Structures are given as C-alpha cells and as structure tokens.
N, C-alpha and C positions, 0 to 999 in steps of 0.2 A: 292813725289812720291812713290807709294805702292810697286813698283820694282826697286830696287836699280841699278844704271848703271854698277856696276862691274857685276852683274848678268846676265844684257843686254848683256855685251861683253863677257861671256862665251858663249851664244847662238851665238854670231855673229862669234867668232873666232872659237867659241867654246870655246865660251869665254871662235858664241863665245861663241855668247854665254857663250856663254859661257853662260860654264858654264853652272865640273859641273855636276854630276849627276847620277840619277838612270834611265835607258831607259827600256820602256816595249816593249818586243818583238811583234810585229805585222804581222809578215812575212815580210822578206827580200823582195820580189818581189814588194809588194804594197808600202814599206816604203822606199825603196833605194832613196837615195837623200834628205830626210826628215831629218831636225836637231829636234830631239825630245827630251824632258826633263822629260820623264817619269810621276810618278803619283802626282809629285808637280808641273807640268807645262810642257808645250810643244810648240815648236816654230820652226820657219824656219828663213833663211836669203835668200834674193833674189832680184832680180830687177824688179821694176814696168814694165810692158809692156802695162798695158791700166787703165784708172781710169773710175769707175761708181758710181753711186750716193749713193751705200751701200757697195761696195767692190772695193778691188785693184786684177787687174790680175797680178802674181807675176812668175818668171822664176828662180829656184834655180841654184846654181852654178854647179850641176849635172844634169841640165837640165830638172827637173821635174817641171810641171806648175801647179799652184795652185791660189786659189781665196781666197783672205783674207777679209772676212765680218767684218764690223764694226757697231756701232750704238753709240747713245748718252752716253752709259757707257763705251766705249773703251777709254783708255787712249791715246792719239795721242800726240807725243812729236818729235821734230827736235833737232839734235844734231849741234851746232855750236861751234867750236874750238876757244879759244881765238886768236885774230889777232896778238898778241905777242907772241904766243906759241913758244916754243924753236924749232928749225930746227935740225935734222928730227924730228917730233912728232912721239913717239912710244905709240900707242893707248893702247896696252896691259899692258905696264907699268904704264901708267896713271890710267888703270882701277884697277890694283891691288893696287895702292896706294890711292884708292878712289878719284881720281881727276878727273873722268867723270861725277859724277852726276850732278855739276854745270852747264855741257856744254849742258844739255838736258832741252827744253823750250817746254811748251805745245802750240800746233798750232790746227788750223782747218784742216777737212781732206782734203779741197781744197789745202794746202799747199804741199801735195806730189803729184808729177807729174810723167808722164813717164819717164824712165831711173833712177828715184832714187832708192837707195839701202836702202833696210827697213829691220827691223827684228821685226817679229811679234810672240806675244805668246798669247797662249789660248788654244782652243780646236782643236787639230789637227785630222782629219778624213782623212787618208792617201788613204782611199777607193774611196771617191768622191773627192778629191783634194781640199777639203775645210778647212779653218780655221776660227773659232768664235774667234777673237781677242779681248782680255782683254787689250793688250797694243801694240801698234806700234811705233816703233821709226825709224825715216829717220835720216839715218847716215851721217856726214860730209863726203865729198868726201876721205879725208886723212884716216879716220878711216875706211870707206867702201873698199878702195882698200888694206888694210891691212887685214880687215876681209876675204874678197875674196882670198887673197894670203894664208892666214892661213888655210882656209877650205879646199884648194886644198893640202897642206901639211899634213893634219890629217892624223894619223896613219902611217906616213912615218917618221916624224921628231919630232912628238910630239903628247901627248895623253891629256886628261883631263878627270876627273872624281871622283867618290867616291870609296874610298878603300873598298872592301867587304871581302877579304881574304888575308892572308901574310902567305907563306909557303916556310920556308926558303928564297932564293934569290928571288923567285917568288912572284910578288904582282899581284893581280887581282882587275879590275875596274870595276865598271858599269860606263860607259862613256856617253859624250855629244852627239855622233853622230854614235855610233855603236847599231845596233839592239841586239847584244849579248855581254856579257862581254869579257873584253881583258885582257890579261896578259902581263907583262912587266918583265924585270930582272935587279936587281940592284948589283953592283960590288962595290969593295973596293974604286973605283974611284968616285962613284955617289955623287953627292953633294946633300944635303938636306936643304932648307932653311925653317924656320918656324918663322914667325913675325920678319924678318930681321936677325935671328939668324942660324949659320950652327949647323946642329943637326946629329948625326949618323944615317944613314939610318935605323939602327935597331928600331929607334924612332918612326917609321910610326905606325899608329895605324888604325884598321877597323873603317871606319866612317869619316877618313879625306878626305877632299876634295883638290885634287892636280891638279898640272899642270906638265906634265913631258916632258922634251927635249931630245931628245936621236937620234937612228938611228935602222932602220929595216933592218936587214940582214938575208936571209935564213930563213924568216918567224917568226925571233925571233926579239922583240923589247929590246934593251939594253938601260938603262937610264944612260943619263950624268949628268943631273941635276933634282932635284924636288922641286918645290914650293909649300909649303902646304897654301890653299887658305884661311884658317880661316873657323869659324864654322856657317856662315849663312845659314839657309834652303832655298831652293829655291822655290819661291812664289808659293801657290797653286792656281791657275784661278778660278777667282770669275766673275759671271756676264758675259757680253758679249753678242753677238748677237745670236738667233737662226739660226742655220744653215737651207738652205732651204730644203737639202737633208739628214741631219745629226743629225736631232732630237734637245734635249734641249740644251742649253748652259752649260758650266760648272758651278757647284755649290760649 
C-alpha cells in the first residue's frame, strides 16, 4: 500500500488518523469538523450515509457532511481484524506496533455501504464539502468505534501532531485536527517513550511526531505521557478524481 496503516490510524483517531501532522488553516468556520493533514495529505473520518456511482456521502463525527469522490486511481481497502485477535483489541496500540497494515485488503467500491465508517485521504475542499480521494479505508467495526471515541476526546485527553517549537516546559504542535497550532505543558512527572525506551522530556525535538496523553484544565493541557511516533513523513496525495466544483486533483 502507498499509505501505511499506522498513518491512516492517525487520521482516524487522529491517528487518527491519525495521524500526525501539519495543518493548513483554511478558516475555522469552513473547516470545523474536518480532520486535515496539511500540505502532505488531507482526510476525514465519517460514516457513509449514501452510495453513488462515483462518490460516497459521509457525515463526520462533528456533523459535517461531505462527498467523497473516487475513481479508478483511488486506492480502496477494507479492514478486517483477525478472528483470533486478543480481546479487547486496542487498535491504537496495534497501529503504533505496525500491526494494522496486514488488516487492510483491497476491495471494489461496492464493498462500502451505508453505515460503514471510513477514513478518506486526498484533496479536501472544505468550502464545497468535497474530497477527491486518493485512498479510502473502510474500518473494522471495532477500530471504527475506537476511532470515533478517540475523535470525541481529542483536545480533552489527548493530542497528536508534529513538534514545531519548545520553549521551557511548553511544547507547540501542528496537530491532526486543529486549524491552528496548540501547546501543552510538560512536567517532571511526564513520561516520554521513544521506540520503546523511556527518555527525558527534554529530549523532545522540533520535528518529532508525537501522541500526547493528558488532561486539559483551565485552558491548559498538561501532558502525562508522550509517545514519539517515528520519522515517517505523511504521504503527499497524488492522483484521485477531479472534483465537480473543486478543480484539478492533487498532483
């Protein structure tokens, strides 16, 4: 697959999502509810409400309605967790361990039906509510439920994105789901994991892609733990359908 499953999870959960990333501000009124991935890719997580020959109508968790267009160049996959998977399945942990890639299998567009939860990545035109999809993934119900729950908790109990600045104990991120950079506070109790090894919070660097667990109180997000996600770049969208009202597909 051109797009690794762990990157998809960053989109979903933000990831996922996940997943994850520089965000281009396009005006909060137009983009509220969109899960955007900035210059190197964009996407959304939502539930299919209707199916047409060249697009899916989708409703995101924040109630935004979108039309996800596809063509012969769109990579369409469906996720199936192993029947003998341990219970309960933690899809985020599986993604971070690189174990979700094998759960994605190519399918035809008609394999996606109403009520399916999908993540779509490609060119997002928030002004028209259209997505020219380079990749569409139908989520297994278990991962779909977890992704929806995680999306609702984003900004309250977790953050994810790319470190852009570190000033004392304040770290600033370009994030997976916010149109503007966000900051959080690290303390002496914050635990940082990099490739399975605990490191000092002071070892964080600009450019690190991280997931932050913690809590927001009084407008301040304090990190309890930080997982450094590795150095993969987010895939730049290439190809995909021309949007009816949105011009050319991403190049």
